[in-house]
N, C-alpha and C positions, 0 to 999 in steps of 0.2 A: 507492497499501498506505500500512499506517496503520503512525503511530510507533509504536516499539517503549521500554517501557516501560527503563526502566531503574536500578539497585540509588538512595535518598537522595530519584527522582519522590514528589513529592505521588500517588499512586495514585486514577483522576477514579471522584470520586463518583457514583449507580449508588441507582434506583430499577426495579426488577422485579418479574414478579407469578414467587410461588410454585406449585406443582403445583395449590394451590387458589387462586389465585387473586389468595392472598391477600398484597398490597406487600411487598418488604423488602428494603430502602436496606444498603448500607456500612459508614451512621453511626450506624446499629440498631448495630453490632458496632467502637465505638473503646470501647478499652479493653483486645480484646481487639486478638490475633495474628488474621492471618485468610489462611486459604490459601482463593483462588478459581481455580477447573480452569477451564477453556476449550474446552469436544469437540464436536465435529461433530454429532450422533447418535443421543438415545438407541435408546436396543431396538437396535442394533446391538453382532456381539462386538468391537470392541475399548473402543463406547465404555462397555458394560457388562461387560469382564472390571474397567477404570477402574473406574468408581466403586461395584462390587462389591466392590472392595479398599480403595475410600476409607474406604466401610461400612465392612469388616472391621478397619478403625483408627483408627476415629474417635472411642473413648475413650481410644487409647492420643494422641491429641493430643492435644481435650478435657485430657488426664490437664498436657500440654505444656503450654495458655493458647490451644488454637488455634480457630478456627472452621470451619471446607468448608462452601465452595456452591460448588455446583455450573455451570454457563450454560455453552447455546448456543441457535439459535434456532425451540427447540423451543414449542407452543404447550404454558399449563397443562396441555392437558387429555393432554396423548401423555407429559404428565409426569411426572402420576398416575401413570398404567398404566406407566409406568419403573417406578416407587415402588411398585408394588404386583405386579410381576412377579419386577421381582429384590429385593424387602423391602429396603428402599434407604429408610436415613438422612441419610444427604445432604439439606443442602437443593438444591432444584435451583427456580436461572431462564430465564423462558424473558425470551428476544432475538432473535425473531423479526426489528427491524428491523437486525439486525446492530451499534443504536448503542453499548451494552457495545464488544461484539464487537471497536470500532474501538480506540476509545476505548483502551483497555487492547494495543491492536494483536491482536492474535490474528484477523482476519479481513481476506484479503489475498489474491494469486494463489501458486494453490499450484502443482506439477508430479505428474504421476499415467497414470504407465505415455505419457508423451511426449504428453500434454493435459496446454496449461493453461487454469487455471481462477480463477476466483474463489470462496473458503472456508472453512471455518474450520479455522484454525491451534491447533494440539492443546498446549496452552500453560501457566503456572500466573504466576499473579502470589502472592509472600508478600506479605501488606500487614502493617506491625507496629504496633500499640497505638496511635500521633498519626496516624498517616491512611498513609503514607509507604511508598514501596514499600522492600525489606529484601531481596528477588530476583524475579526474573523470569526463566522460561527458558522458550523456544519449540521448538517443531517435536518437543515429549515424544514419545517412548514411553508407547503407553498400556498395554502390557507388563510392569512394573517399575517403571513410574515410580515409580507411594507411593512403595514400598520404596528405594528409589534417595532421594527426598525422604524421608524418612525417616534417612534415617542422614547423607543432608546437613546437614540441619538438629541434629540430634545428641539423636532424641529415642524415647523407649523404651525406648533403650540400657539 
């Protein structure tokens, strides 16, 4: 299993294609806080709920100085369909090789209904303006996570 990040760690650098195939890097966001969330698959109920929750609160996060990036193993074409189908405004990035997922500790062993397998661990990492991990949350729930994050970060209150 990948090593999980801790507060104070340097956030692993990345450059991945977005839903339009354009390269996006963590370094593009230096000077702003970034919420990087990892989800298993576009166009599935839980991931749709989470992406819609982030989209619905995007202005609140932006007003508090946060950018939001969602990363999954999906190809850019599927991310584009996801964005269009759900009218998503968050930046969605593609990591089919799991390199960034693993670097962030968001890919590893999971157990579901007694079956053990390798997969995406739904996670959220908050990166500060200097590129350091402010908080790393693993095994988060799709429903209610964004509301909890808003409360924990004291955003929009």
